[in-house]
N, C-alpha and C positions, 0 to 999 in steps of 0.2 A: 668633379661631378659627384653628386650625392647618390650613393648606391644603396642607401638604407631602404628596406622594403616599405611599401605604403602601409600606413596604419591599418587600413581596412583589410589588407591581406593578412596581416598579423592577427587581427581580430578573428577573421574567418578560420584561420588555422587553430587558434587557441580555443574558440568556441566549439569547433568540431571535436577536438580532443576532449573537451569538458563534457560535451553531450555523449560521447562514446563512453566515458567513465560513468555517467549517470545511467545510461542504458544498461551497462554491465551490472551496475548496482541493482537496477530494477529487476533484471532477470534473476539475480541472486535472491532477492526477497520473495519473488514468486515461488522459487524453489523452497525457500524457508517455510512459507505458509503451507505448501503442499506436503512437505515432510512432517511438519508439526501435526497436521490433520491425519496423515498416514500413521504416525506414531500413536496418536490417540485411538485410531480405528483398530490397530493391531496390538496395542499394548506394548509396542517396541520402545522400551525405556532408553535403550542406547541411541536410537534415532532422536528421541526427545532431548536427551542430553546434548547431542550434537547440534541441534537447533538452538538450544540455549547458549551454547558456547560460541556459535557463529555470530551472535548479535553484536559482539564486541568489534568484529571486523566491519560490520555494516556501519557502526558508529564512527569508526575510523575513516571509512570512505566518505561519509557525510562531512566530517571535519575537513577532509582533503578538498572536497568540492567547494566548501565554503571559502577556504583559503585561496584556491585557484580562481574562484569567481571574483573575489575582492581584488586580487592582483590583476585580473583581466580588465576589470572596470577602471582601475587606477591607471594602467598602462595605455589603454586605448580610448578612454573617455567616449564610449559609444553613445549614440543618440537614437531617439525614436525606436524603430523596430529592433535594432541591435541591442539596445538597452533592455527592451521588453524580453527578448530572448534570454539574455544573461540573468535577469531577475527571475524569470519563470524557471529557468534551469536550477537556480538556487532553491526556489520554493519546492520544486518537484523532488529534489534530493532530500529536503527536510521531510516531505511526506513519505518517501521511501524508507527513510530511517525510522519513522514512526510505525510503518508496516512491519519492519524488522522487530520493533518493540512488541507489536501485537503477536507476531509469531513466537517470540520468547514467552509471552504470557500464556499462549496456548500450550507450549511445551511444559511450562511450570505447572499449569493446571492439570495437564495430562499425567505428569509425574506424581502429583498429589493424589490424583484419581486412582492410580494403580499402586500407590504406596502400600496400602493395606490389603491388596489383592481382593477386591470386593467380589462377592458371589453373583451380584446382579448390578448391571449398569443400565439405566433407562435408555431405550432406543429412540433416537431422534434423528432428524434430517441434517446432521452436521456436514456430511459429504456434499449434499446438494448446495447448501449455503456457501460452503467453501469453494465449490466449483464456480458458482456464479461470481463470487467476489474476485477470485483469481482471474476469471475470464475478463472481468471489467478492467483489472489492472493490466492484463496483457494487451487489450485493445487500446487502453489509454497510452501505454508505452509505444505501441505501434504508431499511434497518431503523433506522438512526440518525435519519434524517429523520422517520420515523413514530413513533420510540420504541417499536418492537415488535421482538421477537426471533423472528419466525415463520420466518425463513430460516436460523436459527442451525444447525440440524441439517444442512441441505444444505451450508452453507458449511464446517462441520467435516469433513463427508465429502469434499468437494472438495479440502480441504487434503491429505488422505491421498492423493487421486488425483494431485495435483500432485507430492507427494513420490515417488510411484511413477514418474511420468513422468520426473522428473529422474534417478532412478536408472537408468531405461532409456536415457535419452540419454547418461548417463555411460558406461554399458557399451558403447553403440554407438560412441562416440567413442574409447574405449580400443581397441576392435577396429580402427577406422580407423588409429589411430596405430601399432598393432602390425603391421598388414599393409602400411602404406605410410608410412614415416617422413617423407615429404615433406608429409604432412598434419598434422604435429605442431603447428606454430605456429598454423594455422587452428583445429585442434581445441581447443587450449588456450583460445583466445578464445571459442569457442562454449561451452565449459564454463563460463567466467566469465558468459556471457550467460544460460545455462540456470540457473545457480545464482542469479543476480539475480532471475530470474522465480520461482524457487522461494521466494525470500525475499519477493517481492511477495505470494505466497499466504499466507505466514506472517503478514505484517502485516495482510492482510485478515482473517485469522482473529482476530488481536488486536482489530481494530475491533469485530467482532461479540461478542467476549468482553466488551468494555467496555459494549456495549449490553445484554448480559445482566445485567451488574452494575447498570446503571441500572434496568432493568425489573423484575428479580427480587431484586435485592439480594444476588446470589450472585457470589463471585469464583471463577471456574473455571479461572483461568490456570494453576494448578499442580496440577490434577487429574491422576491417574496414567493414566487410561484414557478413551477417548471415551465410554464408558458413563456415567462420572461427570459428563460435561459435558452430558448430555441431560436 
């Protein structure tokens, strides 16, 4: 009598372990972004250095997810919805790794910002754009954990909000630089930081788009308008 477990059971076990790994990775990069922004806000260079160092761990986790996903597909030869879930998990891991990269960019820009102990740093809404971008990521990971896309519309709308906030910050910093050339170096670093946060929002949007692909079987990544994505 053949006592070998059914392939589907093996797939379910392996994909559950893989998704748990990706979700743990996701919560870690959430913290990375928060810590990077906190380090910039407070001038805590030790916190910024810790964020920069952590990025190597995120890269290693992404490579582990890639290897495990390839092995899972080869062993189980999943079809239809199972294959969509495996591929989406792989793509979500890649987006999380890139968010880790953006957190590192924020930390490096923050370290440069405070390297020369500036007497004045332009005041902009960094914490607000960071909060919205991290909230997007948190909701997208929750949808992935539940395999539901109920927050997709809100996340897509918030991505547009993040884009508007970045453009507003950019205009504000350009004004600072034009009015006081002494703020140019600080303003450039803040532009790098704001752009990294805007990219965090983009990757969070990508995560929920992958969830939509799993849940509905629709690939909306290249849709022309938000209406087509709903």
